[in-house]
The first five atom37 places (N, CA, C, CB, O) and aatype in JSON, in Angstrom:
{
  "aatype": [12, 16, 1, 19, 11, 1, 7, 16, 9, 0, 8, 11, 1, 1, 11, 2, 10, 10, 11, 5, 16, 11, 7, 13, 11, 18, 15, 1, 11, 15, 11, 18, 1, 15, 0, 11, 6, 0, 16, 10, 8, 0, 7, 16, 8, 0, 13, 11, 3, 1, 11, 19, 11, 11, 1, 6, 9, 1, 11, 10, 17, 5, 9, 11, 9, 2, 0, 0, 10, 11, 0, 6, 7, 13, 2, 18, 2, 5, 13, 9, 11, 7, 10, 1, 3, 11, 11, 9, 0, 19, 3, 1, 11, 9, 10, 0, 6, 10, 0, 6, 11, 5, 14, 15, 19, 13, 11, 6, 9, 9, 11, 6, 0, 13],
  "atom_mask": [
    [1, 1, 1, 1, 1],
    [1, 1, 1, 1, 1],
    [1, 1, 1, 1, 1],
    [1, 1, 1, 1, 1],
    [1, 1, 1, 1, 1],
    [1, 1, 1, 1, 1],
    [1, 1, 1, 0, 1],
    [1, 1, 1, 1, 1],
    [1, 1, 1, 1, 1],
    [1, 1, 1, 1, 1],
    [1, 1, 1, 1, 1],
    [1, 1, 1, 1, 1],
    [1, 1, 1, 1, 1],
    [1, 1, 1, 1, 1],
    [1, 1, 1, 1, 1],
    [1, 1, 1, 1, 1],
    [1, 1, 1, 1, 1],
    [1, 1, 1, 1, 1],
    [1, 1, 1, 1, 1],
    [1, 1, 1, 1, 1],
    [1, 1, 1, 1, 1],
    [1, 1, 1, 1, 1],
    [1, 1, 1, 0, 1],
    [1, 1, 1, 1, 1],
    [1, 1, 1, 1, 1],
    [1, 1, 1, 1, 1],
    [1, 1, 1, 1, 1],
    [1, 1, 1, 1, 1],
    [1, 1, 1, 1, 1],
    [1, 1, 1, 1, 1],
    [1, 1, 1, 1, 1],
    [1, 1, 1, 1, 1],
    [1, 1, 1, 1, 1],
    [1, 1, 1, 1, 1],
    [1, 1, 1, 1, 1],
    [1, 1, 1, 1, 1],
    [1, 1, 1, 1, 1],
    [1, 1, 1, 1, 1],
    [1, 1, 1, 1, 1],
    [1, 1, 1, 1, 1],
    [1, 1, 1, 1, 1],
    [1, 1, 1, 1, 1],
    [1, 1, 1, 0, 1],
    [1, 1, 1, 1, 1],
    [1, 1, 1, 1, 1],
    [1, 1, 1, 1, 1],
    [1, 1, 1, 1, 1],
    [1, 1, 1, 1, 1],
    [1, 1, 1, 1, 1],
    [1, 1, 1, 1, 1],
    [1, 1, 1, 1, 1],
    [1, 1, 1, 1, 1],
    [1, 1, 1, 1, 1],
    [1, 1, 1, 1, 1],
    [1, 1, 1, 1, 1],
    [1, 1, 1, 1, 1],
    [1, 1, 1, 1, 1],
    [1, 1, 1, 1, 1],
    [1, 1, 1, 1, 1],
    [1, 1, 1, 1, 1],
    [1, 1, 1, 1, 1],
    [1, 1, 1, 1, 1],
    [1, 1, 1, 1, 1],
    [1, 1, 1, 1, 1],
    [1, 1, 1, 1, 1],
    [1, 1, 1, 1, 1],
    [1, 1, 1, 1, 1],
    [1, 1, 1, 1, 1],
    [1, 1, 1, 1, 1],
    [1, 1, 1, 1, 1],
    [1, 1, 1, 1, 1],
    [1, 1, 1, 1, 1],
    [1, 1, 1, 0, 1],
    [1, 1, 1, 1, 1],
    [1, 1, 1, 1, 1],
    [1, 1, 1, 1, 1],
    [1, 1, 1, 1, 1],
    [1, 1, 1, 1, 1],
    [1, 1, 1, 1, 1],
    [1, 1, 1, 1, 1],
    [1, 1, 1, 1, 1],
    [1, 1, 1, 0, 1],
    [1, 1, 1, 1, 1],
    [1, 1, 1, 1, 1],
    [1, 1, 1, 1, 1],
    [1, 1, 1, 1, 1],
    [1, 1, 1, 1, 1],
    [1, 1, 1, 1, 1],
    [1, 1, 1, 1, 1],
    [1, 1, 1, 1, 1],
    [1, 1, 1, 1, 1],
    [1, 1, 1, 1, 1],
    [1, 1, 1, 1, 1],
    [1, 1, 1, 1, 1],
    [1, 1, 1, 1, 1],
    [1, 1, 1, 1, 1],
    [1, 1, 1, 1, 1],
    [1, 1, 1, 1, 1],
    [1, 1, 1, 1, 1],
    [1, 1, 1, 1, 1],
    [1, 1, 1, 1, 1],
    [1, 1, 1, 1, 1],
    [1, 1, 1, 1, 1],
    [1, 1, 1, 1, 1],
    [1, 1, 1, 1, 1],
    [1, 1, 1, 1, 1],
    [1, 1, 1, 1, 1],
    [1, 1, 1, 1, 1],
    [1, 1, 1, 1, 1],
    [1, 1, 1, 1, 1],
    [1, 1, 1, 1, 1],
    [1, 1, 1, 1, 1],
    [1, 1, 1, 1, 1],
    [1, 1, 1, 1, 1]
  ],
  "atom_positions": [
    [[28.57, -7.06, -53.2], [28.02, -7.18, -51.85], [27.56, -8.61, -51.59], [26.86, -6.2, -51.66], [27.12, -9.33, -52.49]],
    [[27.68, -8.98, -50.35], [27.24, -10.31, -50.01], [25.74, -10.32, -49.73], [28.02, -10.85, -48.8], [25.15, -9.3, -49.38]],
    [[25.17, -11.47, -49.9], [23.74, -11.63, -49.71], [23.43, -11.78, -48.22], [23.2, -12.84, -50.5], [24.12, -12.51, -47.51]],
    [[22.38, -11.08, -47.76], [21.97, -11.18, -46.36], [20.61, -11.84, -46.3], [21.94, -9.78, -45.67], [19.64, -11.33, -46.86]],
    [[20.55, -12.97, -45.64], [19.26, -13.65, -45.48], [18.62, -13.15, -44.2], [19.42, -15.22, -45.45], [19.23, -13.2, -43.13]],
    [[17.4, -12.67, -44.31], [16.72, -12.05, -43.16], [15.69, -12.96, -42.51], [16.06, -10.77, -43.59], [14.86, -12.5, -41.72]],
    [[15.74, -14.22, -42.82], [14.72, -15.14, -42.3], [14.65, -15.16, -40.79], [0.0, 0.0, 0.0], [13.57, -15.12, -40.22]],
    [[15.8, -15.23, -40.13], [15.79, -15.33, -38.67], [15.28, -14.04, -38.03], [17.2, -15.65, -38.15], [14.56, -14.08, -37.03]],
    [[15.64, -12.89, -38.6], [15.21, -11.61, -38.04], [13.71, -11.43, -38.22], [15.98, -10.45, -38.69], [13.01, -10.99, -37.31]],
    [[13.22, -11.77, -39.41], [11.78, -11.66, -39.69], [11.0, -12.6, -38.78], [11.48, -11.97, -41.18], [9.95, -12.25, -38.25]],
    [[11.54, -13.81, -38.6], [10.87, -14.78, -37.73], [10.82, -14.27, -36.3], [11.59, -16.14, -37.78], [9.8, -14.4, -35.62]],
    [[11.92, -13.68, -35.84], [11.97, -13.14, -34.48], [10.97, -12.0, -34.3], [13.39, -12.65, -34.15], [10.3, -11.92, -33.27]],
    [[10.87, -11.13, -35.31], [9.93, -10.0, -35.24], [8.49, -10.51, -35.16], [10.11, -9.07, -36.46], [7.69, -10.01, -34.37]],
    [[8.17, -11.5, -35.97], [6.82, -12.07, -35.96], [6.53, -12.77, -34.64], [6.64, -13.06, -37.13], [5.43, -12.67, -34.09]],
    [[7.53, -13.49, -34.14], [7.35, -14.21, -32.88], [7.1, -13.23, -31.73], [8.59, -15.07, -32.57], [6.26, -13.49, -30.87]],
    [[7.82, -12.1, -31.73], [7.62, -11.09, -30.68], [6.23, -10.48, -30.77], [8.68, -10.0, -30.79], [5.6, -10.22, -29.74]],
    [[5.74, -10.25, -31.99], [4.4, -9.7, -32.15], [3.35, -10.7, -31.66], [4.14, -9.32, -33.62], [2.37, -10.3, -31.04]],
    [[3.54, -11.97, -31.95], [2.6, -12.99, -31.49], [2.63, -13.13, -29.97], [2.89, -14.33, -32.16], [1.63, -13.51, -29.36]],
    [[3.78, -12.84, -29.35], [3.85, -12.84, -27.89], [2.96, -11.75, -27.31], [5.29, -12.65, -27.41], [2.33, -11.94, -26.27]],
    [[2.91, -10.59, -27.99], [2.09, -9.48, -27.52], [0.61, -9.81, -27.57], [2.38, -8.24, -28.34], [-0.17, -9.28, -26.78]],
    [[0.21, -10.67, -28.5], [-1.22, -10.98, -28.66], [-1.63, -12.22, -27.86], [-1.55, -11.19, -30.12], [-2.71, -12.77, -28.09]],
    [[-0.81, -12.65, -26.96], [-1.15, -13.8, -26.13], [-2.4, -13.47, -25.33], [0.04, -14.18, -25.19], [-2.47, -12.43, -24.67]],
    [[-3.38, -14.34, -25.37], [-4.61, -14.11, -24.64], [-5.73, -13.52, -25.48], [0.0, 0.0, 0.0], [-6.86, -13.41, -25.01]],
    [[-5.43, -13.14, -26.72], [-6.47, -12.61, -27.61], [-7.33, -13.78, -28.1], [-5.84, -11.83, -28.82], [-6.93, -14.94, -28.01]],
    [[-8.51, -13.46, -28.63], [-9.42, -14.5, -29.11], [-9.16, -14.86, -30.57], [-10.86, -14.04, -28.94], [-8.6, -14.07, -31.33]],
    [[-9.58, -16.07, -30.92], [-9.63, -16.55, -32.29], [-8.27, -16.46, -32.99], [-10.66, -15.76, -33.08], [-7.23, -16.74, -32.39]],
    [[-8.27, -16.06, -34.26], [-7.03, -16.07, -35.01], [-6.17, -14.86, -34.69], [-7.31, -16.12, -36.49], [-5.04, -14.76, -35.16]],
    [[-6.69, -13.94, -33.89], [-5.95, -12.72, -33.55], [-4.72, -13.04, -32.69], [-6.86, -11.73, -32.81], [-3.82, -12.21, -32.56]],
    [[-4.69, -14.24, -32.11], [-3.54, -14.6, -31.28], [-2.52, -15.44, -32.02], [-4.0, -15.34, -30.07], [-1.38, -15.56, -31.58]],
    [[-2.91, -16.03, -33.16], [-2.02, -16.99, -33.78], [-1.61, -16.66, -35.21], [-2.65, -18.32, -33.76], [-0.54, -17.08, -35.66]],
    [[-2.42, -15.91, -35.93], [-2.1, -15.59, -37.31], [-1.49, -14.19, -37.38], [-3.36, -15.69, -38.22], [-2.05, -13.23, -36.84]],
    [[-0.36, -14.09, -38.03], [0.43, -12.86, -37.98], [-0.33, -11.64, -38.47], [1.68, -13.02, -38.8], [-0.3, -10.6, -37.82]],
    [[-1.01, -11.76, -39.59], [-1.65, -10.58, -40.19], [-2.75, -10.02, -39.27], [-2.25, -10.94, -41.56], [-2.8, -8.82, -39.03]],
    [[-3.61, -10.9, -38.76], [-4.67, -10.42, -37.88], [-4.1, -10.02, -36.51], [-5.75, -11.5, -37.71], [-4.64, -9.12, -35.86]],
    [[-3.03, -10.67, -36.08], [-2.4, -10.31, -34.81], [-1.78, -8.92, -34.89], [-1.32, -11.34, -34.42], [-1.84, -8.15, -33.93]],
    [[-1.2, -8.6, -36.05], [-0.59, -7.28, -36.23], [-1.65, -6.18, -36.13], [0.13, -7.2, -37.58], [-1.44, -5.17, -35.47]],
    [[-2.77, -6.4, -36.78], [-3.86, -5.41, -36.73], [-4.43, -5.32, -35.31], [-4.97, -5.79, -37.72], [-4.76, -4.23, -34.84]],
    [[-4.55, -6.46, -34.64], [-5.09, -6.47, -33.28], [-4.2, -5.69, -32.32], [-5.26, -7.9, -32.79], [-4.7, -4.98, -31.45]],
    [[-2.88, -5.81, -32.47], [-1.98, -5.07, -31.58], [-2.05, -3.57, -31.85], [-0.54, -5.55, -31.75], [-1.95, -2.77, -30.92]],
    [[-2.24, -3.18, -33.11], [-2.38, -1.76, -33.41], [-3.62, -1.18, -32.73], [-2.48, -1.53, -34.93], [-3.55, -0.11, -32.11]],
    [[-4.74, -1.9, -32.83], [-5.97, -1.43, -32.18], [-5.83, -1.45, -30.67], [-7.17, -2.28, -32.62], [-6.27, -0.54, -29.98]],
    [[-5.22, -2.52, -30.15], [-5.05, -2.64, -28.7], [-4.19, -1.5, -28.17], [-4.42, -3.99, -28.34], [-4.44, -0.99, -27.08]],
    [[-3.18, -1.12, -28.93], [-2.31, -0.02, -28.51], [-3.03, 1.3, -28.43], [0.0, 0.0, 0.0], [-2.81, 2.07, -27.5]],
    [[-3.9, 1.58, -29.4], [-4.64, 2.84, -29.37], [-5.62, 2.86, -28.21], [-5.38, 3.08, -30.69], [-5.79, 3.88, -27.55]],
    [[-6.28, 1.72, -27.97], [-7.21, 1.66, -26.83], [-6.46, 1.78, -25.51], [-8.01, 0.34, -26.87], [-6.96, 2.41, -24.58]],
    [[-5.3, 1.19, -25.43], [-4.51, 1.26, -24.19], [-4.11, 2.71, -23.9], [-3.26, 0.36, -24.3], [-4.18, 3.15, -22.76]],
    [[-3.69, 3.43, -24.93], [-3.31, 4.83, -24.76], [-4.5, 5.66, -24.29], [-2.75, 5.41, -26.08], [-4.39, 6.44, -23.35]],
    [[-5.63, 5.47, -24.95], [-6.84, 6.21, -24.6], [-7.29, 5.88, -23.17], [-7.97, 5.89, -25.6], [-7.64, 6.77, -22.39]],
    [[-7.27, 4.6, -22.84], [-7.8, 4.18, -21.54], [-6.88, 4.52, -20.38], [-8.06, 2.71, -21.56], [-7.34, 4.53, -19.23]],
    [[-5.6, 4.79, -20.64], [-4.75, 5.3, -19.56], [-5.23, 6.67, -19.13], [-3.27, 5.34, -20.0], [-5.13, 7.03, -17.96]],
    [[-5.74, 7.45, -20.08], [-6.29, 8.77, -19.75], [-7.64, 8.62, -19.04], [-6.45, 9.63, -21.03], [-7.92, 9.34, -18.08]],
    [[-8.46, 7.69, -19.52], [-9.79, 7.47, -18.93], [-9.65, 6.97, -17.5], [-10.6, 6.45, -19.77], [-10.46, 7.32, -16.64]],
    [[-8.63, 6.16, -17.25], [-8.39, 5.62, -15.91], [-8.21, 6.74, -14.89], [-7.15, 4.7, -15.91], [-8.73, 6.66, -13.78]],
    [[-7.46, 7.78, -15.27], [-7.25, 8.92, -14.38], [-8.56, 9.61, -14.07], [-6.26, 9.91, -14.99], [-8.79, 10.02, -12.93]],
    [[-9.42, 9.75, -15.09], [-10.74, 10.36, -14.89], [-11.58, 9.55, -13.92], [-11.47, 10.51, -16.22], [-12.22, 10.09, -13.02]],
    [[-11.58, 8.23, -14.12], [-12.39, 7.35, -13.29], [-11.94, 7.38, -11.83], [-12.34, 5.91, -13.83], [-12.77, 7.38, -10.92]],
    [[-10.63, 7.41, -11.61], [-10.11, 7.45, -10.25], [-10.51, 8.75, -9.56], [-8.58, 7.29, -10.24], [-10.89, 8.75, -8.39]],
    [[-10.42, 9.86, -10.3], [-10.81, 11.15, -9.73], [-12.3, 11.15, -9.38], [-10.5, 12.29, -10.71], [-12.68, 11.7, -8.34]],
    [[-13.14, 10.55, -10.23], [-14.57, 10.43, -9.93], [-14.79, 9.64, -8.64], [-15.31, 9.76, -11.09], [-15.64, 10.0, -7.82]],
    [[-14.03, 8.58, -8.48], [-14.15, 7.74, -7.29], [-13.8, 8.52, -6.03], [-13.25, 6.5, -7.41], [-14.48, 8.41, -5.01]],
    [[-12.73, 9.33, -6.11], [-12.36, 10.16, -4.97], [-13.49, 11.12, -4.62], [-11.08, 10.95, -5.26], [-13.81, 11.3, -3.45]],
    [[-14.09, 11.73, -5.64], [-15.16, 12.68, -5.41], [-16.36, 12.0, -4.76], [-15.58, 13.35, -6.71], [-17.01, 12.58, -3.88]],
    [[-16.67, 10.79, -5.2], [-17.79, 10.05, -4.62], [-17.53, 9.73, -3.15], [-18.03, 8.74, -5.41], [-18.43, 9.86, -2.32]],
    [[-16.3, 9.32, -2.84], [-15.97, 9.0, -1.44], [-16.07, 10.23, -0.55], [-14.56, 8.4, -1.36], [-16.6, 10.16, 0.56]],
    [[-15.54, 11.36, -1.04], [-15.59, 12.6, -0.26], [-17.04, 13.03, -0.07], [-14.79, 13.73, -0.97], [-17.44, 13.41, 1.04]],
    [[-17.84, 12.96, -1.14], [-19.23, 13.38, -1.07], [-20.02, 12.51, -0.1], [-19.86, 13.33, -2.46], [-20.86, 13.02, 0.64]],
    [[-19.76, 11.2, -0.1], [-20.47, 10.3, 0.81], [-20.16, 10.65, 2.26], [-20.1, 8.84, 0.52], [-21.04, 10.64, 3.11]],
    [[-18.89, 10.94, 2.54], [-18.51, 11.3, 3.91], [-19.12, 12.64, 4.31], [-16.97, 11.37, 4.04], [-19.5, 12.82, 5.47]],
    [[-19.21, 13.57, 3.38], [-19.8, 14.87, 3.67], [-21.31, 14.77, 3.87], [-19.5, 15.86, 2.55], [-21.86, 15.46, 4.73]],
    [[-21.98, 13.92, 3.1], [-23.43, 13.74, 3.25], [-23.76, 13.22, 4.65], [-23.97, 12.76, 2.18], [-24.76, 13.6, 5.25]],
    [[-22.89, 12.34, 5.17], [-23.1, 11.81, 6.51], [-23.02, 12.92, 7.56], [-22.07, 10.7, 6.82], [-23.67, 12.84, 8.61]],
    [[-22.23, 13.94, 7.29], [-22.08, 15.07, 8.2], [-23.09, 16.18, 7.9], [-20.67, 15.63, 8.13], [-23.2, 17.15, 8.66]],
    [[-23.83, 16.04, 6.79], [-24.84, 17.02, 6.44], [-24.31, 18.2, 5.64], [0.0, 0.0, 0.0], [-24.88, 19.29, 5.68]],
    [[-23.22, 17.99, 4.91], [-22.65, 19.06, 4.1], [-22.69, 18.69, 2.62], [-21.2, 19.35, 4.53], [-23.0, 17.56, 2.26]],
    [[-22.36, 19.67, 1.78], [-22.4, 19.51, 0.34], [-20.97, 19.5, -0.21], [-23.24, 20.64, -0.31], [-20.1, 20.2, 0.32]],
    [[-20.73, 18.71, -1.27], [-19.39, 18.57, -1.82], [-18.86, 19.89, -2.37], [-19.38, 17.52, -2.92], [-17.75, 20.3, -2.05]],
    [[-19.67, 20.56, -3.22], [-19.14, 21.76, -3.87], [-18.95, 22.9, -2.88], [-20.07, 22.2, -4.99], [-18.04, 23.71, -3.05]],
    [[-19.79, 22.98, -1.85], [-19.59, 24.0, -0.8], [-18.31, 23.71, -0.02], [-20.8, 24.05, 0.16], [-17.6, 24.63, 0.39]],
    [[-18.04, 22.43, 0.2], [-16.85, 22.02, 0.92], [-15.58, 22.4, 0.15], [-16.88, 20.51, 1.19], [-14.64, 22.95, 0.72]],
    [[-15.57, 22.1, -1.16], [-14.41, 22.43, -1.99], [-14.21, 23.94, -2.05], [-14.58, 21.86, -3.43], [-13.08, 24.43, -1.99]],
    [[-15.31, 24.68, -2.17], [-15.23, 26.14, -2.19], [-14.7, 26.66, -0.86], [-16.62, 26.76, -2.48], [-13.89, 27.59, -0.83]],
    [[-15.14, 26.07, 0.24], [-14.65, 26.46, 1.55], [-13.15, 26.22, 1.69], [0.0, 0.0, 0.0], [-12.43, 27.04, 2.26]],
    [[-12.68, 25.08, 1.17], [-11.24, 24.79, 1.21], [-10.46, 25.82, 0.41], [-10.96, 23.37, 0.66], [-9.4, 26.27, 0.85]],
    [[-10.98, 26.2, -0.76], [-10.29, 27.18, -1.58], [-10.28, 28.55, -0.92], [-10.94, 27.28, -2.96], [-9.26, 29.25, -0.94]],
    [[-11.4, 28.94, -0.32], [-11.49, 30.25, 0.33], [-10.53, 30.35, 1.52], [-12.93, 30.51, 0.8], [-9.91, 31.39, 1.73]],
    [[-10.42, 29.26, 2.28], [-9.53, 29.25, 3.45], [-8.08, 28.93, 3.06], [-10.02, 28.24, 4.48], [-7.2, 28.88, 3.92]],
    [[-7.85, 28.7, 1.76], [-6.52, 28.38, 1.24], [-5.92, 27.11, 1.87], [-5.58, 29.55, 1.47], [-4.73, 27.06, 2.21]],
    [[-6.76, 26.11, 2.01], [-6.32, 24.8, 2.5], [-6.03, 23.94, 1.26], [-7.4, 24.12, 3.45], [-6.95, 23.59, 0.52]],
    [[-4.78, 23.62, 1.05], [-4.38, 22.9, -0.16], [-4.22, 21.4, 0.15], [-3.06, 23.48, -0.73], [-3.12, 20.93, 0.45]],
    [[-5.33, 20.68, 0.06], [-5.31, 19.23, 0.21], [-6.01, 18.66, -1.02], [-6.0, 18.75, 1.56], [-7.14, 19.04, -1.32]],
    [[-5.33, 17.76, -1.72], [-5.94, 17.25, -2.95], [-6.99, 16.18, -2.65], [-4.86, 16.68, -3.87], [-7.09, 15.67, -1.53]],
    [[-7.76, 15.87, -3.67], [-8.91, 14.96, -3.51], [-8.49, 13.55, -3.14], [-9.73, 14.93, -4.78], [-9.22, 12.84, -2.45]],
    [[-7.33, 13.13, -3.59], [-6.85, 11.79, -3.26], [-6.68, 11.65, -1.75], [-5.52, 11.49, -3.99], [-7.13, 10.68, -1.14]],
    [[-6.02, 12.63, -1.15], [-5.78, 12.61, 0.29], [-7.1, 12.74, 1.06], [-4.81, 13.73, 0.7], [-7.31, 12.06, 2.06]],
    [[-7.97, 13.64, 0.58], [-9.26, 13.82, 1.24], [-10.07, 12.53, 1.23], [-10.05, 14.95, 0.56], [-10.68, 12.17, 2.24]],
    [[-10.09, 11.84, 0.1], [-10.83, 10.58, 0.0], [-10.26, 9.52, 0.94], [-10.82, 10.06, -1.44], [-11.0, 8.76, 1.56]],
    [[-8.93, 9.48, 1.03], [-8.29, 8.52, 1.91], [-8.6, 8.82, 3.38], [-6.77, 8.52, 1.69], [-8.87, 7.92, 4.17]],
    [[-8.56, 10.1, 3.72], [-8.89, 10.5, 5.09], [-10.35, 10.19, 5.41], [-8.61, 11.98, 5.31], [-10.66, 9.71, 6.5]],
    [[-11.24, 10.47, 4.47], [-12.67, 10.22, 4.68], [-12.93, 8.74, 4.9], [-13.49, 10.72, 3.49], [-13.82, 8.37, 5.67]],
    [[-12.18, 7.91, 4.23], [-12.39, 6.46, 4.32], [-11.72, 5.85, 5.55], [-11.88, 5.78, 3.07], [-12.32, 5.03, 6.25]],
    [[-10.47, 6.25, 5.81], [-9.68, 5.55, 6.83], [-9.56, 6.3, 8.16], [-8.31, 5.28, 6.31], [-9.38, 5.68, 9.2]],
    [[-9.65, 7.63, 8.12], [-9.51, 8.42, 9.35], [-10.6, 9.49, 9.41], [-8.1, 9.07, 9.42], [-10.34, 10.67, 9.16]],
    [[-11.83, 9.07, 9.74], [-12.95, 10.02, 9.73], [-12.8, 11.16, 10.74], [-14.23, 9.29, 10.01], [-13.32, 12.25, 10.51]],
    [[-12.1, 10.93, 11.83], [-11.94, 12.0, 12.83], [-11.11, 13.16, 12.27], [-11.29, 11.45, 14.1], [-11.43, 14.32, 12.51]],
    [[-10.06, 12.84, 11.54], [-9.24, 13.87, 10.92], [-10.03, 14.59, 9.83], [-7.95, 13.26, 10.32], [-9.93, 15.81, 9.67]],
    [[-10.83, 13.82, 9.09], [-11.65, 14.42, 8.03], [-12.67, 15.4, 8.63], [-12.37, 13.31, 7.23], [-12.95, 16.44, 8.03]],
    [[-13.23, 15.06, 9.79], [-14.19, 15.97, 10.45], [-13.52, 17.27, 10.84], [-14.8, 15.3, 11.71], [-14.14, 18.34, 10.77]],
    [[-12.26, 17.21, 11.25], [-11.51, 18.43, 11.58], [-11.33, 19.31, 10.34], [-10.14, 18.07, 12.19], [-11.43, 20.53, 10.42]],
    [[-11.06, 18.68, 9.22], [-10.92, 19.44, 7.96], [-12.25, 20.08, 7.58], [-10.42, 18.51, 6.81], [-12.28, 21.22, 7.1]],
    [[-13.35, 19.35, 7.8], [-14.68, 19.91, 7.52], [-14.91, 21.15, 8.37], [-15.79, 18.86, 7.77], [-15.41, 22.16, 7.87]],
    [[-14.56, 21.07, 9.65], [-14.74, 22.23, 10.55], [-13.93, 23.43, 10.07], [-14.33, 21.85, 11.99], [-14.38, 24.57, 10.15]],
    [[-12.71, 23.16, 9.58], [-11.86, 24.25, 9.09], [-12.45, 24.88, 7.83], [-10.44, 23.73, 8.81], [-12.34, 26.09, 7.62]],
    [[-13.06, 24.06, 6.98], [-13.57, 24.54, 5.7], [-14.81, 25.41, 5.86], [-13.88, 23.37, 4.79], [-15.04, 26.32, 5.06]],
    [[-15.62, 25.15, 6.9], [-16.87, 25.89, 7.06], [-16.81, 26.9, 8.17], [-18.0, 24.95, 7.33], [-17.79, 27.6, 8.43]]
  ]
}
């Protein structure tokens, strides 16, 4: 068998990993061993925080809806229960957008829910 020198492939792999750590602090951006560990940790945090991001956005929608309902003198959980009882299927994202940008339409939905 002929000999295969892997220097170029190994160099390319290391270079690609160092590209991923661009912007990291200290030796985590320039030294291969610490950069490799940093990308592993960054990847796990990125996976976890993609899930957390969805939670945070949903909380924000709930806060926006609740603020609009407080101005009208209603309660968030009573409003959601009213929507379920009347079988009005509008998700929180749309409700938050309506509460923020089109309050007149949101008031109509409130009237339907109660």
